[in-house]
C-alpha positions as CSV (number, residue, x, y, z in Angstrom):
1,M,7.6,76.9,-62.7
2,H,6.6,81.4,-62.4
3,H,4.4,82.4,-59.6
4,L,3.6,78.7,-58.3
5,T,3.7,78.6,-53.9
6,R,6.0,76.4,-53.1
7,E,4.4,73.3,-52.6
8,E,2.7,73.9,-56.3
9,A,6.4,74.1,-57.6
10,W,7.3,70.1,-56.2
11,N,3.9,69.3,-57.0
12,R,5.5,69.9,-60.7
13,L,8.4,68.8,-60.4
14,N,7.0,65.3,-58.8
15,A,4.5,64.9,-61.9
16,F,7.3,66.2,-64.7
17,V,9.8,64.0,-63.7
18,S,7.7,61.2,-63.3
19,S,6.3,61.8,-67.0
20,C,10.1,62.2,-68.5
21,C,10.8,58.9,-66.6
22,K,7.8,57.5,-68.3
23,K,9.2,58.4,-71.7
24,R,12.2,57.1,-70.6
25,L,14.4,60.0,-71.2
26,R,18.0,60.5,-70.0
27,K,18.6,64.3,-69.2
28,I,16.2,67.0,-69.0
29,L,16.1,70.5,-68.5
30,I,14.3,72.9,-65.7
31,I,13.3,76.0,-66.2
32,H,13.1,78.1,-62.8
33,G,14.3,81.2,-63.5
34,K,16.8,83.4,-61.7
35,G,14.9,84.9,-59.3
36,N,15.7,88.5,-60.1
37,H,11.6,89.7,-59.7
38,T,11.5,88.4,-55.7
39,S,10.2,90.8,-54.2
40,G,11.4,91.5,-50.7
41,S,13.0,87.4,-50.0
42,D,15.6,85.9,-51.1
43,P,15.4,83.7,-55.1
44,V,12.7,80.6,-54.1
45,L,12.4,78.3,-57.0
46,G,16.1,78.2,-57.8
47,P,17.1,76.8,-54.0
48,L,14.3,74.3,-53.7
49,V,14.5,72.8,-57.8
50,R,18.5,71.8,-56.3
51,L,16.5,70.4,-52.7
52,F,13.9,68.5,-55.0
53,V,16.8,66.9,-56.9
54,E,19.1,66.2,-53.8
55,Q,15.9,64.3,-52.8
56,D,14.4,62.3,-55.5
57,K,16.3,58.8,-55.5
58,R,15.5,58.6,-59.3
59,L,17.7,61.5,-60.4
60,G,20.9,61.3,-60.4
61,A,23.9,64.4,-61.3
62,F,22.4,68.0,-62.0
63,G,23.6,71.3,-62.8
64,H,23.9,74.6,-64.8
65,P,24.1,74.5,-68.1
66,E,25.8,77.4,-70.2
67,R,24.3,80.8,-70.4
68,K,22.7,80.0,-74.0
69,H,20.5,77.8,-72.4
70,G,19.4,79.5,-69.6
71,G,22.6,79.8,-67.0
72,S,21.7,79.4,-63.8
73,G,18.2,80.1,-64.3
74,A,17.9,76.4,-65.5
75,T,19.2,73.0,-63.8
76,W,20.0,69.8,-66.1
77,V,19.4,66.6,-64.5
78,V,19.9,62.7,-65.5
79,I,17.5,61.0,-64.7
80,R,18.7,57.4,-63.7
81,Q,17.5,54.1,-65.3
């Protein structure tokens, strides 16, 4: 998701979740980065992913994995049945 605009990232997330739902996956990992290279503003993609997950009715619990699996630069999400 690096270097995407907010709209592009939102659309990419929607397509990714749709694909995962069709494959009947139960848990996914979204890698969005930590925003360390964001210049002149606060990180964008992490908060955008959180907003997307909170608003999408297909998705349930979510959180950050252990550091070795991405830490705050990634978000795991449970897909509801």
